[in-house]
C-alpha positions in Angstrom: 0.0 0.0 0.0 1.2 3.5 -0.8 2.7 5.1 2.4 0.7 8.3 2.0 -2.6 6.4 1.7 -1.6 4.3 4.7 -0.8 7.4 6.7 -4.2 8.9 5.8 -6.1 5.8 6.8 -4.2 5.6 10.2 -4.8 9.3 10.8 -8.5 9.2 10.0 -9.1 6.1 12.1 -7.2 7.5 15.1 -9.1 10.8 15.0 -12.4 9.1 14.7 -11.6 6.8 17.6 -10.3 9.7 19.7 -13.5 11.7 19.0 -15.9 8.9 20.1 -16.3 10.1 23.7 -17.2 13.5 22.4 -19.6 12.2 19.8 -21.7 10.3 22.3 -22.6 13.5 24.1 -19.8 14.2 26.6 -18.9 17.8 27.2 -15.7 18.6 25.3 -14.2 20.9 27.9 -15.0 18.8 30.9 -14.1 15.5 29.3 -10.8 16.7 27.8 -9.6 17.7 31.3 -10.0 14.2 32.7 -6.5 12.7 33.2 -7.5 9.2 32.1 -8.9 10.4 28.8 -5.8 12.6 28.1 -3.6 9.5 28.8 -5.8 7.4 26.5 -5.5 9.9 23.6 -1.7 10.3 24.1 -1.2 6.5 24.0 -3.6 6.2 21.0 -1.6 8.6 18.9 1.7 7.2 20.0 0.7 3.7 19.0 -0.8 5.1 15.7 2.6 6.6 14.9 4.3 3.3 15.7 1.8 1.3 13.6 2.7 3.4 10.5 6.3 2.0 10.6 5.3 -1.5 11.7 4.2 -2.6 8.3 1.6 -5.1 9.4 -1.2 -6.3 7.1 -4.3 -8.5 7.1 -3.2 -10.6 4.1 -3.6 -14.4 4.3 0.2 -14.9 4.0 1.9 -18.0 2.6 0.5 -21.4 3.3 2.7 -24.0 4.9 3.6 -27.1 2.9 2.1 -30.0 4.9 4.5 -32.5 3.4 7.5 -30.7 4.9 6.5 -31.2 8.6 9.0 -32.9 10.9 7.7 -35.4 13.4 9.5 -36.5 16.5 8.7 -39.8 18.0 9.9 -40.6 21.5 8.8 -44.2 21.8 
């Protein structure tokens, strides 16, 4: 995936997730001053930054060749 497109997806998803408490009706000024919510948002964006460089994907990967399995017998 193109790095710019990946960055845009990560940024949009992080912002939407961070905005969820405010979208459900919590007061922005009062909620944003809560220390637990501040810590959650800081950790969210820190992990979002790390996820950009991690390079993970949801692809199926490469299947294992079943004929190439080793078997140990201890009898």
